[in-house]
Structures are given as C-alpha cells and as structure tokens.
Backbone as a chain_set.jsonl record, in Angstrom:
{"seq": "MRRIKTLLGQDIISFADGHRLGSVKDVVLDDAHEHIAALIVQDAGLLSAARAVPADAIQSFGRDAIVIEGDDA", "coords": {"N": [[0.84, -1.169, 0.0], [0.456, 2.269, -0.718], [1.036, 5.702, 0.082], [-0.83, 8.556, -0.928], [0.595, 10.933, -1.219], [3.088, 10.069, -2.052], [2.789, 9.648, -4.725], [2.547, 12.102, -5.945], [4.18, 14.253, -8.154], [5.52, 12.188, -9.376], [6.876, 10.721, -12.345], [5.104, 10.147, -15.41], [4.949, 7.548, -17.619], [4.698, 6.415, -20.961], [3.553, 3.281, -21.92], [3.366, 2.418, -24.504], [5.364, 3.715, -26.085], [7.439, 4.457, -24.429], [7.982, 7.087, -23.759], [8.258, 10.005, -21.65], [5.463, 11.473, -20.308], [4.657, 13.416, -18.588], [4.105, 14.644, -15.237], [2.67, 13.615, -12.089], [0.251, 15.685, -10.837], [-1.963, 15.866, -9.194], [-4.376, 13.811, -7.427], [-7.373, 12.071, -8.07], [-9.977, 10.904, -6.158], [-12.277, 8.197, -5.762], [-14.812, 8.422, -3.789], [-16.944, 6.769, -3.071], [-16.098, 4.151, -3.552], [-13.628, 4.106, -2.477], [-11.064, 4.287, -3.835], [-8.486, 5.105, -6.286], [-9.586, 7.24, -8.803], [-8.641, 8.742, -10.934], [-5.637, 10.235, -12.271], [-4.259, 13.446, -12.138], [-2.396, 14.908, -14.53], [0.398, 16.841, -15.206], [1.35, 17.945, -18.21], [4.384, 17.314, -20.019], [6.546, 19.906, -20.988], [6.9, 23.385, -21.89], [4.69, 25.266, -22.133], [2.405, 23.834, -21.028], [-0.585, 21.915, -20.394], [-2.777, 20.617, -17.86], [-4.069, 17.283, -17.555], [-6.51, 14.66, -17.193], [-5.865, 11.336, -16.31], [-7.448, 8.368, -16.573], [-8.022, 5.844, -14.071], [-8.192, 3.237, -15.09], [-6.443, 3.251, -17.208], [-3.953, 3.004, -16.182], [-1.083, 1.087, -16.045], [0.949, 0.184, -14.278], [2.279, 0.913, -11.011], [5.272, 2.084, -10.329], [8.395, 2.318, -8.471], [9.804, 4.564, -9.271], [8.332, 5.684, -11.332], [5.121, 5.975, -12.989], [3.381, 3.838, -15.09], [1.471, 4.109, -17.995], [-1.068, 3.13, -20.421], [-0.839, 4.381, -23.065], [0.0, 7.298, -25.118], [-2.366, 8.711, -25.414], [-4.0, 8.21, -23.285]], "CA": [[0.0, 0.0, 0.0], [1.219, 3.514, -0.829], [0.362, 6.954, 0.415], [-1.059, 9.389, -2.108], [1.644, 11.946, -1.372], [4.243, 9.494, -2.751], [2.497, 9.678, -6.164], [2.672, 13.474, -6.447], [5.474, 14.553, -8.754], [6.09, 11.038, -10.092], [6.793, 10.761, -13.803], [4.166, 9.274, -16.115], [5.627, 6.983, -18.792], [3.842, 5.695, -21.901], [3.936, 1.904, -22.193], [3.4, 2.249, -25.957], [6.622, 4.138, -26.708], [8.464, 4.723, -23.429], [8.204, 8.521, -23.55], [7.74, 10.663, -20.447], [4.32, 12.293, -20.691], [4.472, 14.482, -17.616], [4.21, 14.184, -13.854], [1.416, 13.643, -11.34], [0.002, 16.953, -10.166], [-2.98, 15.63, -8.177], [-5.036, 12.506, -7.487], [-8.818, 12.131, -7.904], [-10.431, 9.705, -5.458], [-13.673, 7.782, -5.829], [-15.194, 8.285, -2.387], [-17.878, 5.665, -2.878], [-15.403, 2.868, -3.573], [-12.359, 4.314, -1.787], [-9.903, 3.977, -4.665], [-8.1, 6.172, -7.205], [-10.406, 7.318, -10.01], [-7.824, 9.311, -12.006], [-4.474, 11.043, -11.921], [-4.145, 14.698, -12.879], [-1.025, 14.904, -15.036], [0.922, 18.066, -15.828], [2.066, 17.528, -19.412], [5.763, 17.769, -20.192], [6.644, 21.015, -21.92], [6.897, 24.722, -21.306], [3.319, 25.79, -22.055], [1.614, 22.617, -20.99], [-1.839, 21.898, -19.656], [-3.013, 19.402, -17.084], [-5.126, 16.42, -18.073], [-6.841, 13.535, -16.323], [-5.605, 9.985, -16.809], [-8.317, 7.488, -15.793], [-7.345, 4.754, -13.363], [-8.12, 2.019, -15.904], [-5.334, 3.374, -18.162], [-2.696, 2.777, -15.464], [-0.552, -0.279, -16.153], [1.644, -0.177, -13.038], [2.87, 1.931, -10.152], [6.642, 1.718, -10.0], [9.036, 3.132, -7.449], [10.277, 5.805, -9.871], [7.42, 6.201, -12.347], [3.837, 5.3, -13.2], [3.281, 3.471, -16.5], [0.108, 4.073, -18.52], [-1.212, 2.411, -21.696], [-0.318, 5.07, -24.238], [0.025, 8.755, -25.08], [-3.7, 9.289, -25.442], [-4.79, 7.788, -22.114]], "C": [[0.891, 1.24, 0.0], [0.369, 4.691, -0.381], [0.239, 7.788, -0.856], [0.069, 10.391, -2.294], [2.889, 11.388, -2.056], [4.038, 9.487, -4.265], [2.729, 11.065, -6.764], [4.088, 13.743, -6.929], [6.106, 13.384, -9.504], [5.899, 11.186, -11.588], [5.746, 9.777, -14.304], [4.85, 8.859, -17.407], [4.616, 6.23, -19.645], [4.384, 4.294, -22.132], [4.131, 1.69, -23.695], [4.752, 2.605, -26.554], [7.723, 4.521, -25.722], [8.747, 6.189, -23.152], [7.615, 8.996, -22.231], [6.645, 11.618, -20.888], [4.091, 13.472, -19.763], [4.659, 13.928, -16.217], [2.872, 14.379, -13.145], [1.319, 14.963, -10.573], [-0.988, 16.777, -9.007], [-3.602, 14.255, -8.406], [-6.528, 12.715, -7.241], [-9.264, 10.812, -7.288], [-11.907, 9.461, -5.698], [-14.094, 7.491, -4.394], [-16.089, 7.085, -2.128], [-17.166, 4.317, -2.771], [-14.017, 2.921, -2.937], [-11.147, 3.827, -2.59], [-9.605, 5.172, -5.584], [-8.977, 6.104, -8.451], [-9.588, 7.815, -11.193], [-6.618, 10.019, -11.411], [-4.519, 12.306, -12.76], [-2.674, 14.847, -13.239], [-0.7, 16.252, -15.658], [1.778, 17.617, -16.996], [3.489, 18.069, -19.412], [5.777, 18.889, -21.226], [6.458, 22.353, -21.232], [5.491, 25.276, -21.102], [2.331, 24.629, -22.043], [0.358, 22.779, -20.157], [-1.946, 20.6, -18.866], [-4.125, 18.597, -17.749], [-5.341, 15.268, -17.105], [-6.522, 12.222, -17.03], [-6.46, 9.041, -15.961], [-7.548, 6.31, -15.197], [-7.226, 3.499, -14.218], [-7.032, 2.075, -16.978], [-3.979, 3.098, -17.505], [-2.299, 1.319, -15.557], [0.118, -0.712, -14.857], [2.148, 1.063, -12.313], [4.26, 1.449, -9.781], [7.206, 2.627, -8.922], [9.403, 4.509, -8.0], [9.311, 6.433, -10.867], [6.119, 5.39, -12.354], [3.713, 5.065, -14.693], [1.808, 3.427, -16.883], [0.119, 3.463, -19.915], [-0.554, 3.111, -22.874], [-0.376, 6.575, -24.065], [-1.347, 9.375, -24.912], [-4.556, 8.914, -24.244], [-5.217, 8.971, -21.28]], "O": [[1.945, 1.261, 0.636], [-0.859, 4.664, -0.462], [1.093, 7.731, -1.74], [0.459, 10.671, -3.428], [3.679, 12.162, -2.596], [5.003, 9.337, -5.016], [3.065, 11.192, -7.941], [5.063, 13.497, -6.219], [7.113, 13.56, -10.19], [4.885, 11.713, -12.046], [5.526, 8.721, -13.711], [5.277, 9.703, -18.194], [3.777, 5.495, -19.123], [5.548, 4.132, -22.499], [4.96, 0.88, -24.11], [5.248, 1.894, -27.428], [8.827, 4.873, -26.138], [9.658, 6.506, -22.388], [6.611, 8.466, -21.754], [6.869, 12.475, -21.743], [3.401, 14.425, -20.124], [5.284, 12.885, -16.024], [2.052, 15.202, -13.552], [2.19, 15.303, -9.772], [-0.877, 17.442, -7.977], [-3.385, 13.622, -9.439], [-6.915, 13.442, -6.326], [-8.973, 9.739, -7.816], [-12.692, 10.401, -5.822], [-13.77, 6.436, -3.848], [-15.996, 6.455, -1.074], [-17.574, 3.449, -2.0], [-13.318, 1.91, -2.866], [-10.32, 3.063, -2.093], [-10.38, 6.127, -5.646], [-9.1, 5.052, -9.078], [-9.798, 7.376, -12.324], [-6.582, 10.353, -10.227], [-4.788, 12.247, -13.96], [-1.813, 14.906, -12.361], [-1.425, 16.744, -16.523], [2.815, 16.981, -16.802], [3.762, 19.141, -18.873], [5.078, 18.808, -22.236], [5.922, 22.431, -20.126], [5.149, 25.709, -20.002], [1.521, 24.479, -22.958], [0.261, 23.676, -19.319], [-1.28, 19.612, -19.176], [-5.001, 19.149, -18.414], [-4.468, 14.943, -16.3], [-6.866, 12.028, -18.196], [-6.229, 8.919, -14.758], [-6.553, 5.85, -15.757], [-6.248, 2.763, -14.086], [-6.728, 1.055, -17.596], [-2.969, 2.972, -18.198], [-3.067, 0.427, -15.198], [-0.103, -1.825, -14.38], [2.404, 2.105, -12.915], [4.406, 0.507, -9.002], [6.561, 3.593, -8.514], [9.323, 5.506, -7.284], [9.462, 7.606, -11.212], [6.037, 4.29, -11.807], [3.915, 5.986, -15.484], [0.995, 2.801, -16.203], [1.177, 3.297, -20.521], [0.214, 2.49, -23.608], [-0.751, 7.075, -23.005], [-1.477, 10.452, -24.329], [-5.733, 9.272, -24.198], [-5.887, 8.798, -20.261]]}, "num_chains": 1, "name": "protein.A"}
C-alpha cells in the first residue's frame, strides 16, 4: 500500500513508446469505492496543460514512475 503523497510529482511513462508524458500533479479519489479514479497529469513542456488519466489506463505503479497504456490515455 502507498500513500497518495508518494504519487505526487512522479513521472508518467507511456507503455506504448516509453516517452515521459508528464508528472502527477494531483489525485482524484472515488469516495464511494475508496480507490483512485484518475491522476491529474501536468504535461511535459513549457506551455503545458493538465489532463486527467483514468485509473483504468494505469498499467503499473513503480518506485520511480507510473506506466500508462499510451500517449492518449
């Protein structure tokens, strides 16, 4: 089990091509089921926007990064 604060700032990596997509800015919780519903990801780049990555797109939580299905997740 991990604390949510350990996810903040972690890199998001695309399983499809191995590129860094950004880092975790915030976590959205599903209160009814007490689990993560989505990760808010700050895109890599100078003028980037945040986007939500749904929990079902997450492949794995690693020590150094979180792996998701692809760039469009």
